[in-house]
C-alpha positions in Angstrom: 63.0 129.0 101.6 61.9 129.5 105.1 62.5 127.4 108.4 62.5 123.7 108.0 59.7 121.3 109.7 61.0 118.1 110.7 58.2 115.2 111.2 59.4 111.9 112.3 57.0 108.8 111.5 58.0 105.2 113.0 55.8 103.3 110.5 57.6 103.0 107.3 54.0 101.5 105.7 52.6 105.3 106.4 55.7 106.8 104.1 53.9 106.9 101.0 50.4 108.1 102.2 52.6 110.9 104.2 54.8 111.9 101.2 51.9 112.3 99.0 49.9 114.6 101.2 53.5 116.5 102.0 54.2 116.7 98.1 50.7 118.4 97.6 51.2 121.0 100.4 52.4 124.8 99.5 55.2 124.3 102.2 56.6 120.9 100.6 59.8 122.3 100.3 60.3 123.0 103.9 58.7 119.4 105.2 61.7 116.9 106.1 59.9 113.5 106.5 62.0 111.1 108.5 61.3 107.3 108.8 62.3 105.6 111.8 62.6 106.1 115.5 62.4 109.4 116.9 64.9 108.4 119.6 67.5 107.6 116.7 66.7 110.5 114.4 66.6 113.4 116.8 70.2 113.3 117.6 71.1 113.7 113.9 69.1 116.7 113.6 71.5 119.9 114.4 68.6 122.3 114.2 67.4 124.4 117.2 63.5 124.6 117.6 60.8 127.0 118.8 58.1 124.3 118.5 58.3 120.5 119.0 55.1 118.0 119.1 55.3 114.7 120.9 52.7 112.1 120.4 54.6 108.8 120.4 55.5 106.0 122.6 53.9 107.0 126.2 57.0 104.8 127.8 59.5 107.2 126.1 58.2 110.5 126.9 60.9 111.2 129.7 63.6 110.4 127.1 62.0 112.5 124.2 61.7 115.3 126.7 65.1 115.0 128.0 66.4 115.1 124.4 64.2 118.0 122.9 64.6 120.3 125.8 68.4 121.1 125.1 67.4 121.8 121.2 64.6 124.1 122.3 65.2 127.9 121.8 64.5 129.8 125.1 60.9 130.7 125.0 60.2 127.3 122.8 57.4 125.1 123.4 57.1 121.4 123.6 53.4 120.2 123.2 52.9 116.5 124.4 49.7 114.7 123.5 47.6 112.6 125.6 49.2 113.6 129.0 45.9 112.7 131.1 45.7 109.4 129.2 41.9 108.7 129.8 42.4 109.9 133.5 44.2 106.9 134.0 47.3 109.2 135.2 45.7 110.0 138.4 45.4 106.3 139.7 48.0 103.7 140.8 49.1 102.1 137.4 49.2 98.3 137.3 52.8 97.1 137.2 52.3 95.9 133.3 50.9 99.1 132.3 54.2 100.9 130.9 52.3 103.5 129.1 50.7 104.9 132.2 53.6 104.6 134.1 55.6 106.3 131.6 53.1 109.3 131.5 52.8 109.5 135.2 56.8 109.8 135.2 56.9 112.5 132.3 54.1 114.3 134.2 56.0 114.4 137.5 59.2 115.4 135.9 57.7 118.3 133.8 55.7 119.5 137.1 59.0 119.6 139.1 61.3 121.1 136.3 62.7 124.5 137.0 63.7 124.9 133.4 60.1 125.2 132.2 56.7 126.7 132.5 53.8 124.2 131.8 50.0 123.7 131.8 48.1 120.5 130.8 44.9 121.7 128.9 42.3 119.3 129.8 41.0 118.9 126.3 40.0 115.5 125.4 43.1 113.2 126.8 45.2 116.0 127.8 47.9 118.1 126.0 50.6 119.5 127.9 52.4 122.9 126.9 55.7 123.3 128.0 57.7 126.4 127.5 61.5 126.6 127.8 62.4 129.4 130.2 
């Protein structure tokens, strides 16, 4: 068996659909589906990772980042989706727009973090590629 792949899905109503597709994969024995809140699940996973993909609650991106970075192997990558957020990250966010504010805080944190190298690809809604030094 190769290295495991962990995937976390917050919506339990997607579980049957996901398990059906995972079960049909030639790598099904490596894929571990977790149902629930990633902020609760990630601390229970003892593995260190080479790659993590974040596409979750934008208000919590800073928490995901701070939780994932210590678990990344040196040279490992965190990919964060939606980091341009329809261009809204360049504007002052309304007080009620917590998703945009969360992404702005995340982008500022990553931009100023000496522990990583980083770039935002301006594809669609933005993809941040963050490499742990």
